[in-house]
N, C-alpha and C positions, 0 to 999 in steps of 0.2 A: 465639861462646860462647852456649850456651842459657841463657836467663834465665826463671825461673818467675814467673808472675803469680799472686798469692794473694789470697784474700778478705781484706779488712781485718779488723782485730780488732773484733769486735762487742761491744757492752756486755753486761753480765751479764743484763739484762732481755730481750735479743734472742738467741734460741738458734740461729736459722738464717736464711737468706735464699733467695729464688728469683731465678734469672737471668731478668730481664724481657726483655732484648734484647741482642744482640751488635751492635756498630757496625762491626766488622771481621770479615773471613773469612780462612781460611787462605790464605797467599800475599800478603796485603795488606801494604803498607809501613805502619809505624806510627812516630809520633814520641813522644819522651819527653813525658810528662804529657798525651798525647792520650787522650781517653776511649775505652776498649775495650768496656765493657759496663755495663749498668745492673743493679744488684742491688736487688730490692724486699724490704724487711723489712715487719714488720707496723706500722711507724710511718712510714717514709720511704723514698724511693728514693735509693740511693747510687751514685755514679759510681766506677768503678775505672780509674785512669789507667795508661798504659804506663810502666814504670820506665825504659825505655831506647829509643833509636832502633833500628830493625831491621825484621824481617819476621815476621809472625805465622806460627809454624811448626805449632802444634798447639792444638786446642781440646779440653779435657778434659770439658767439659759443654756441653749445648745449652740453648737458651732453654726455660724451664719447669722445668729441673732445680733441685733444692734443694741448697744448699751450706752449709757451716759455716765458722766463723772460721778463717782461715789455711789453708784448703784450696786446693790448686793448681788453677786453672781454665784456665790456658793457658800455652803456652811460646813465647817470642820468641827468634829467632836474632839476637843483638845485632850490629849493624853490617852485616847482610846487606842486599842490594838486591833489591827485588821484580823478578820477571821482566817483561821488556817484550814486547809482542805481536810475533810475527814477521810480516814483510810477506807478503801473500798471494801464492801462486805457483800455476802450473799443476799440477793434481793434488793440491794441498794444501787442506785444509778452510779456508774463509775464517774469519779471526779466530783461528786456532790460535796458541798461545803458544810462543815459543822458549825453550830451556832457560835457566835463570838463569846469570848470569856466575859462573864458578868452580864451578858445579854445586852451590852451597850449598842453595838452595831453588828448586824450580820450581813455578810456578803451574799449576793444572789447565788442561788443554787445553779449549778451548770445543767444544761438540758441533758436529757438521757442520751439518746442516740440521734445524731443529726441525720436527716434523710439524705440519701445519695443524690448529689446534684445532677440535675438533668443536663444533658449535653446542650451547649449553646448552639444557636443557629449556625449551620455551616460547619459544625465540628463533628468529628467522628473518631472512634477508636482507630488507630493506625492499623492498616492491614498487616497480617502476620508477615514478618520478614522485611518490613519497610526499613531501609537503611537509616541509621541515626541522623545523618545529615539531611536526608529528605524529610524525615519526621520533624526535625527542628525547623527547617525552612517552611514547611507547611503550617506549623503552629504559629510561627511569627507572622505569616501572611494570611492567617485565617482561611486556609484552604483545606477542604475535606479530601484526603487522599483517595477516597472511594470514587470521587468524581473525576479523577485523573486517569487517562489512558496510559498504562505502563508499557515501556519499551524494553525493560530489562528482561533477563532470563526468566522464562515462565510467566511473562506478563507483569513482572514486579515493577513497582513505581520507583523511579530513581529521582535524585535531586534535580537532574536536568529536566525530567518530566514536569516536576513542580514549577521550575523556573519558566519553562515554555508555556505551561498552563496559565501562569500569571500574565505573561506577555500578551497573550491573546484575549485577555479580559476575564480570565477565570478566577482572579483574586478578588478579595473583598474590597470595598471602597468605604471604609469606616469614616464616620463623622462624629464629632463630639461637641456639644454645646455646653460651655461653662460660663458662669458670670464673671465679669471683670472684678479683680481685686480692688479694694478701696484705693490702694496706691496707684494702680493703673487708671482708675477712674479720675483720680486727681491729676495725674499727668495729662490725660486727655483734655480735662477741663482747662488746665493751665495753658496747654498748647493752643486750644481754640481761643482762649482769652488773648493770648499773644497775637494770634493771627487777626483777630477782629478788632483789637484796640490799639495796635502799634503800627505805625507806618514804617515797616521794616525794610532795610536795605542791607546788602552785604558787599564788602570790599575784600579783595584778595591780594596776596603778595606771596613771595617765596623767600625762603631763608636757607643760606648755606650753613649747615650745622657742623662743618669740618672742625672749627676751632673748639666748639663745645665738646665734640666727641674726643678731640685730642686732649682736652683738659680732663675729661672723665677718665681717659686711659692713663694719663700721667698721675693724676691725684686721687683716683677712685679708691685704690687700695688703702692709702693713708687716711683718706676721709672715713672709710668704713672702720678702720682700726680705732680712730679717734672718737667717732660718734656712734659706732655700733649700728650704722644704717648705710645702705648703699646710696651712692650719688646718682640719682636718676635725672631724666630730662625735665620732669615737671617743676623741680625747684628753680631751674633756670627760667622757665616760662613764667612761673608765679612771681619771681622777683622782678623780671623784666616788665611784667604787667603792672606790678605795684609801683615801680618807678615811673612808668609811662602815665599811670593814672594821676600821679602827683603833678605831672607836666600838663596833662589835658583833663582837668577836673570835670569838664562837661561829660566825658565818657563814663565817669564814676557817679553821675547824678541820676536822679529819678524824678518822674513826673507825679505830682499829687494835685489833681484837679487842675487849676490854672497856675499852680506854683511849680517851680523847679527846686528840688532839694539837693544841695551840694554836700557831699560827704567828705570830710577831711581825713578819712582813713580808708584803707584798702582792705575790706572784708571780702575775700575772694572765695566764691563757691567752686568746689572742685567736683565735677560730675563723676560719679562712681556707678558702674553697672552692677546690678544684683539680679538674682533669679526673679525677683518680684517687680523689677523695673529700675529706672534710673533715679538715683538720689543725689543730692548736692550738699554734702556737709561743708561747713564754712570755716576757712582759715581766717582768723581775725587779726587785724593790724599786721598784714603781711609786710608792710613797709618797714616794720621794726624787727621782723623775724630773720634769723640766719638761714643759710641753706640747710643746715642740719635740722633746725626747727621745722622748716617746711617739709623736708623728707620724712621726719619722724611723725609729724601730724598726719600727713597723707597716708603713710603706712598704717597708722593706728586707726584712722577712719575706714580704710579699705578692709581691715580685719573685722572691725565692728560691723560694717555693712554686710559682709559675708556671713557673719554669725548672728545677725539680727540684733546687735547690741547698740545701735545708734539711738541717741536720745533726741527728743523733739527739739531741744534747744540747740543741738548740733546742726540742725537744718534750717534754723530760723535766721533771718537777716541776710546778709550778703549784698554787696554793692556791685559786683561784677562776677562773671562766671567764666571758667575755662573748661572746655570739654575736649577729650582726646579720642577722636574716631580712628586715629592711626593705630591704636591698640588692636583694632579688629580688621585693619587693612584698608581703611578708607583713604583714597587718594585726594579727594576734594569733596566738600559738602558745604551747605549753608545752614549753620546752626541756628536754632530758634531762641530768641531772647526770652529770658525768664522774668516776667513782671514781678515786682515793680522796677527791676533793674532795667537799664537802658542799653546794655551791650553784652556780648558774649564772644569770647575768642575760641576759635576752633583750630585744634592741632590735627595733623594728618600723618600718613605714613611717610617714613624717610626712605627715599629712593635715590640711588646713584644715577645721576644724569650728567650729560656733557653741558658745560657752561663756559662762557668766555670770561677769562680772568687775566687781566694785564695783557690783553691782546693774544692770549693763548687759549686753546680749547683744553679744558681739564675735566676730569670726572670728579664730581663732588656729591656729598650726601645732602640732598635737597628735600625740603618740606614745604608744601603749600600751607599757608595759614590764612584764615578767614576771620573777618570781624563783621558780625551782624549787629545792627544798631538801630535805635529808634530815631528815625529821621525827623520826628517832630521837634526834637531838641538838639540833636547832634547833626551838624552840617557835614557834607561829604568831605570837606577840607580837613576838619578835625579828625574824622574817622581815618582818613588816609594817612595823615601825619602821625596819628597814634600807632597805626600798623607799621609805618616806616620806622618809628622809634623802637618798636619791639624788634624789628628785623635788625636794626643797627646794633642794638644791645647784644643780641644773640650771635651776631657775626663778629662782635668784639667783646667777648665776655670779660676780658681783663678790665676794660673800661667800665663795664657794668659793676664789677666788684668794687671798683674805686668810686662809684657813684657819679661817673662822668657821662 
């Protein structure tokens, strides 16, 4: 029986998707729930599993094609068995496939003998006696050793000759043009929307994280034993932000036309970097979450993001965002607000710096923090007081834990 494979039902906010890659080809055996293809929307990559066991009979679209909700992308012959390769025989092409049992589906026959690939431009067989290091360096930099003057014994080309050849302009200058992924296109679109529609301003402050670090050192081992997750910095920032959002609700609000929508909950988007771009899964009702809840949710989202397992609903909503450029060494930056949110908190690298404390100069682990906000609805006073509140909580984490 032929079974159709369809694009999953996409949310209203997602009109279509692009086939990022096929994991199976026509004639391949497939198992129920095995991933057949990846669909890339403007928010996340979705996996499309096989609904049955069988053999992939037909592909309706190729990688790079655009598809819509419930569109048929492939056909599977349920219960069929993939063709097995026939044994090689005299006069028969090596690797040719035998017909499938019962004639249900036959895999394509392999080509007889592939022609020898012609050398690419600038490539050449390495001269006899070329040292392995020189050969590898030449290959990596697309250098034809025959074009290099050798200084070794008997005129042999050495690795140093290859390096010097590249320095004087003898190496290739490759370029590659590739289309943006849907996720990267969406990121670009959102950033331009933010730039063109928001009166954005950024305020800065700095935080002494000495007490937070001491608390992590003192309680981290017990925390991990009790909850099975490490006590990181993000839970402190997320909880501090959630508390501050309750005190300064305008920072948690959003603009809708001529209206301001106040959100009585702290749904905080946490920026996570992936190979395909930045995604922002949402922690919902952070004001009611424990530190362990926050750390567990962030770790789960990070794992799903790396493995491509985030769902669309994980990324939707959010009333405020936290991003941590410090992970990559950023000392200071101006994060961009993610519409329709009105503010974003930027964390940065922790650096030991001399500061004045009780009239004495001490060395402390300091972090610059930044709040970018929509100046259309958030006044500078509220933004600064919000940032000061974050600072005070992090510099007095015991008060934060008591809700003070």
